C-alpha positions in Angstrom: -0.1 10.3 16.2 -1.2 8.7 19.4 -4.8 8.0 20.3 -4.8 10.6 23.1 -3.7 13.3 20.7 -6.3 12.3 18.2 -8.9 12.4 20.9 -8.2 16.0 21.8 -8.0 17.0 18.1 -11.4 15.5 17.6 -12.8 17.4 20.6 -11.2 20.6 19.1 -12.7 19.9 15.6 -16.2 19.3 17.2 -15.9 22.5 19.2 -14.9 24.6 16.2 -17.6 23.1 14.0 -20.1 24.1 16.7 -18.7 27.6 16.3 -19.5 27.5 12.6 -16.2 26.4 11.1 -16.0 23.6 8.5 -13.3 20.9 8.7 -11.1 20.6 5.6 -8.3 18.3 6.9 -6.8 17.0 10.1 -3.3 15.9 10.9 -1.8 17.5 7.7 1.8 16.5 7.5 4.6 17.8 5.2 8.3 18.2 5.3 7.9 21.6 7.0 5.8 20.2 9.9 2.3 19.3 10.9 -1.0 21.2 11.2 -3.5 19.7 13.5 -6.6 21.0 11.9 -7.3 22.9 8.7 -10.7 24.5 8.7 -12.7 27.2 6.9 -14.6 30.1 8.4 -16.4 31.9 5.6 -13.8 32.8 3.0 -10.9 32.3 5.5 -8.7 29.2 5.7 -7.9 28.6 9.3 -4.9 26.6 10.4 -5.4 25.4 14.0 -2.8 24.2 16.6 -4.5 22.1 19.3 -2.9 21.9 22.7 -4.2 20.0 25.8 -3.0 20.3 29.3 -4.7 18.8 32.4 -4.0 22.0 34.4 -3.1 25.6 33.9 0.0 25.2 36.0 3.2 26.3 34.2 1.2 28.5 31.8 -1.2 25.8 30.7 -1.8 24.7 27.1 -1.2 28.1 25.6 2.4 28.2 27.0 3.1 25.0 25.1 2.9 26.8 21.8 6.6 27.9 21.8 8.3 30.3 19.4 9.9 27.3 17.7 6.4 25.6 17.3 5.0 28.8 15.9 7.7 28.9 13.3 7.0 25.3 12.3 3.3 26.1 12.0 4.1 29.1 9.8 6.3 27.0 7.5 3.8 24.2 7.2 0.9 26.6 6.5 2.9 28.4 3.8 3.8 25.0 2.3 0.1 24.0 2.3 -0.9 27.2 0.6 1.8 26.9 -2.0 1.0 23.2 -2.8 -2.7 23.9 -3.1 -2.1 27.1 -5.2 -3.9 29.2 -2.6 -1.4 32.0 -2.3 -4.2 34.6 -2.5 -6.4 32.8 0.0 -7.2 34.8 3.2 -5.9 32.7 6.1 -5.0 32.8 9.7 -3.3 30.6 12.4 -5.4 29.9 15.5 -4.6 28.1 18.7 -7.3 26.1 20.5 -6.2 25.3 24.1 -8.1 22.6 25.9 -7.6 22.4 29.7 -8.8 20.5 32.7 -11.0 17.5 33.0 -14.5 17.1 31.5 -16.2 19.4 31.1 -13.1 20.9 29.5 -12.3 24.6 29.3 -11.7 25.8 25.7 -9.6 28.8 25.0 -9.7 29.8 21.3 -7.3 32.4 20.2 -7.9 33.6 16.6 -4.9 34.9 14.7 -2.6 33.7 17.5 0.4 33.4 15.3 1.5 36.2 13.0 2.2 35.6 9.4 
């Protein structure tokens, strides 16, 4: 992971922690793919895809979460749940889009990717 990507993932983790979520893991990688952030909100395990774009042109950061990327996230989150024996764990997949220049605009979409 490059330093710029880590920078935006840290911004995302800080933002979500300010919203009451607790960080479990970052940059989780497995054969099925990568999950930027794994967090907990109450009883729910939250898998977060972080995207940054300098502008909203061409659909902005949200448009960067393609169908193919969504499928990889689903596979990686299922693998994580299976490996950690959390099959009964309530969970969701969120997207946190960060756009612009400081002060950044944050667009947090809960349950953005269906399971």
